[in-house]
Short mmCIF file of the C-alpha atoms (twelve columns), coordinates in Angstrom:
data_MODEL
# 
_entry.id   MODEL 
# 
loop_
_atom_site.group_PDB 
_atom_site.id 
_atom_site.type_symbol 
_atom_site.label_atom_id 
_atom_site.label_alt_id 
_atom_site.label_comp_id 
_atom_site.label_asym_id 
_atom_site.label_seq_id 
_atom_site.Cartn_x 
_atom_site.Cartn_y 
_atom_site.Cartn_z 
_atom_site.pdbx_PDB_model_num 
ATOM 1  C CA . MET A 1  -8.573  -11.207 -2.756  1 
ATOM 2  C CA . THR A 2  -6.241  -10.727 -5.723  1 
ATOM 3  C CA . LYS A 3  -4.362  -7.690  -6.995  1 
ATOM 4  C CA . ALA A 4  -7.062  -7.256  -9.656  1 
ATOM 5  C CA . ASP A 5  -9.740  -7.195  -6.925  1 
ATOM 6  C CA . ILE A 6  -7.780  -4.575  -4.984  1 
ATOM 7  C CA . VAL A 7  -7.362  -2.422  -8.097  1 
ATOM 8  C CA . SER A 8  -11.064 -2.731  -8.891  1 
ATOM 9  C CA . LYS A 9  -12.169 -1.748  -5.372  1 
ATOM 10 C CA . ILE A 10 -9.797  1.229   -5.202  1 
ATOM 11 C CA . SER A 11 -10.963 2.357   -8.638  1 
ATOM 12 C CA . ASP A 12 -14.613 2.106   -7.590  1 
ATOM 13 C CA . LYS A 13 -14.027 4.000   -4.307  1 
ATOM 14 C CA . SER A 14 -11.857 6.762   -5.738  1 
ATOM 15 C CA . GLY A 15 -13.219 7.161   -9.268  1 
ATOM 16 C CA . ILE A 16 -9.698  6.828   -10.716 1 
ATOM 17 C CA . GLU A 17 -9.185  4.748   -13.873 1 
ATOM 18 C CA . LYS A 18 -8.249  1.112   -13.241 1 
ATOM 19 C CA . GLY A 19 -5.093  1.450   -15.330 1 
ATOM 20 C CA . ASP A 20 -3.853  4.338   -13.183 1 
ATOM 21 C CA . VAL A 21 -4.690  2.474   -9.972  1 
ATOM 22 C CA . LEU A 22 -2.882  -0.630  -11.225 1 
ATOM 23 C CA . GLU A 23 0.218   1.458   -11.982 1 
ATOM 24 C CA . THR A 24 0.097   2.965   -8.497  1 
ATOM 25 C CA . VAL A 25 -0.372  -0.394  -6.749  1 
ATOM 26 C CA . GLU A 26 2.490   -1.961  -8.715  1 
ATOM 27 C CA . ALA A 27 4.718   1.053   -7.990  1 
ATOM 28 C CA . PHE A 28 3.913   0.743   -4.264  1 
ATOM 29 C CA . MET A 29 4.821   -2.945  -4.259  1 
ATOM 30 C CA . GLU A 30 8.057   -2.228  -6.137  1 
ATOM 31 C CA . VAL A 31 9.062   0.528   -3.677  1 
ATOM 32 C CA . VAL A 32 8.406   -1.763  -0.689  1 
ATOM 33 C CA . LYS A 33 10.350  -4.620  -2.307  1 
ATOM 34 C CA . ASP A 34 13.291  -2.355  -3.179  1 
ATOM 35 C CA . ALA A 35 13.397  -0.929  0.359   1 
ATOM 36 C CA . LEU A 36 13.480  -4.402  1.901   1 
ATOM 37 C CA . GLU A 37 16.157  -5.557  -0.552  1 
ATOM 38 C CA . GLN A 38 18.297  -2.589  0.553   1 
ATOM 39 C CA . GLY A 39 17.827  -3.500  4.223   1 
ATOM 40 C CA . ASP A 40 15.275  -0.810  5.097   1 
ATOM 41 C CA . ASN A 41 12.014  -1.543  6.918   1 
ATOM 42 C CA . VAL A 42 8.787   0.121   5.727   1 
ATOM 43 C CA . TYR A 43 6.441   1.529   8.396   1 
ATOM 44 C CA . LEU A 44 2.825   2.411   7.554   1 
ATOM 45 C CA . ARG A 45 1.183   3.933   10.634  1 
ATOM 46 C CA . GLY A 46 -2.214  2.379   11.375  1 
ATOM 47 C CA . PHE A 47 -1.645  -0.445  8.876   1 
ATOM 48 C CA . GLY A 48 1.568   -2.285  9.720   1 
ATOM 49 C CA . SER A 49 5.242   -2.717  8.970   1 
ATOM 50 C CA . PHE A 50 7.101   -4.606  6.293   1 
ATOM 51 C CA . ILE A 51 10.215  -5.762  8.109   1 
ATOM 52 C CA . ILE A 52 13.271  -7.938  7.597   1 
ATOM 53 C CA . LYS A 53 13.628  -10.892 9.948   1 
ATOM 54 C CA . THR A 54 16.842  -12.840 10.335  1 
ATOM 55 C CA . ARG A 55 16.538  -16.590 10.607  1 
ATOM 56 C CA . ALA A 56 19.287  -18.160 12.697  1 
ATOM 57 C CA . GLU A 57 21.573  -20.872 11.383  1 
ATOM 58 C CA . LYS A 58 20.177  -24.341 12.039  1 
ATOM 59 C CA . THR A 59 20.754  -27.985 11.305  1 
ATOM 60 C CA . GLY A 60 18.371  -29.707 8.919   1 
ATOM 61 C CA . ARG A 61 18.057  -33.158 7.438   1 
ATOM 62 C CA . ASN A 62 18.252  -34.392 3.875   1 
ATOM 63 C CA . ILE A 63 15.879  -37.330 4.259   1 
ATOM 64 C CA . SER A 64 16.604  -38.790 0.832   1 
ATOM 65 C CA . LYS A 65 20.328  -39.197 1.668   1 
ATOM 66 C CA . ASN A 66 19.818  -39.525 5.432   1 
ATOM 67 C CA . THR A 67 22.384  -36.829 6.187   1 
ATOM 68 C CA . THR A 68 22.412  -33.651 8.220   1 
ATOM 69 C CA . ILE A 69 22.949  -30.327 6.522   1 
ATOM 70 C CA . LYS A 70 23.671  -26.888 7.892   1 
ATOM 71 C CA . ILE A 71 21.179  -24.228 6.855   1 
ATOM 72 C CA . PRO A 72 22.931  -20.835 7.047   1 
ATOM 73 C CA . SER A 73 21.340  -17.801 8.669   1 
ATOM 74 C CA . HIS A 74 19.364  -15.722 6.204   1 
ATOM 75 C CA . ASN A 75 16.974  -12.784 5.986   1 
ATOM 76 C CA . ILE A 76 13.300  -13.079 5.097   1 
ATOM 77 C CA . PRO A 77 10.640  -10.416 4.508   1 
ATOM 78 C CA . ALA A 78 7.776   -10.291 7.009   1 
ATOM 79 C CA . PHE A 79 4.686   -8.212  7.710   1 
ATOM 80 C CA . LYS A 80 3.762   -7.111  11.217  1 
ATOM 81 C CA . PRO A 81 0.242   -5.651  11.378  1 
ATOM 82 C CA . ALA A 82 -0.480  -2.577  13.493  1 
ATOM 83 C CA . LYS A 83 -2.396  -3.048  16.735  1 
ATOM 84 C CA . THR A 84 -5.529  -1.368  15.340  1 
ATOM 85 C CA . PHE A 85 -5.347  -3.588  12.252  1 
ATOM 86 C CA . THR A 86 -5.129  -6.742  14.390  1 
ATOM 87 C CA . GLU A 87 -7.955  -5.667  16.693  1 
ATOM 88 C CA . GLY A 88 -10.208 -4.871  13.727  1 
ATOM 89 C CA . VAL A 89 -9.593  -8.286  12.195  1 
ATOM 90 C CA . LYS A 90 -10.220 -10.037 15.531  1 
ATOM 91 C CA . LYS A 91 -13.583 -8.279  15.921  1 
ATOM 92 C CA . ASN A 92 -14.864 -8.697  12.390  1 
ATOM 93 C CA . VAL A 93 -13.732 -12.129 11.193  1 
ATOM 94 C CA . LEU A 94 -16.058 -15.016 11.871  1 
ATOM 95 C CA . VAL A 95 -14.456 -18.191 13.192  1 
ATOM 96 C CA . LYS A 96 -15.072 -21.063 10.799  1 
# 
């Protein structure tokens, strides 16, 4: 599903113009991104949490030069679904 699909479905369900829905969806994504960039987690009860995870420093390999390199610790964005979200997906998704 793409952003356009999401906008279309929300527009159909709510009766709001697609342009207005698109603006709202993009504003939501911008607010979440800005919050994470500032170090704040975003909690949406019943849906999930957009959180910041810290990856530890580790040693990697540059295979083209056959050398080891140190990869510094860094933060990455992550999504942790709510329990009800996870249970709903487990029940309704067919195993392929």
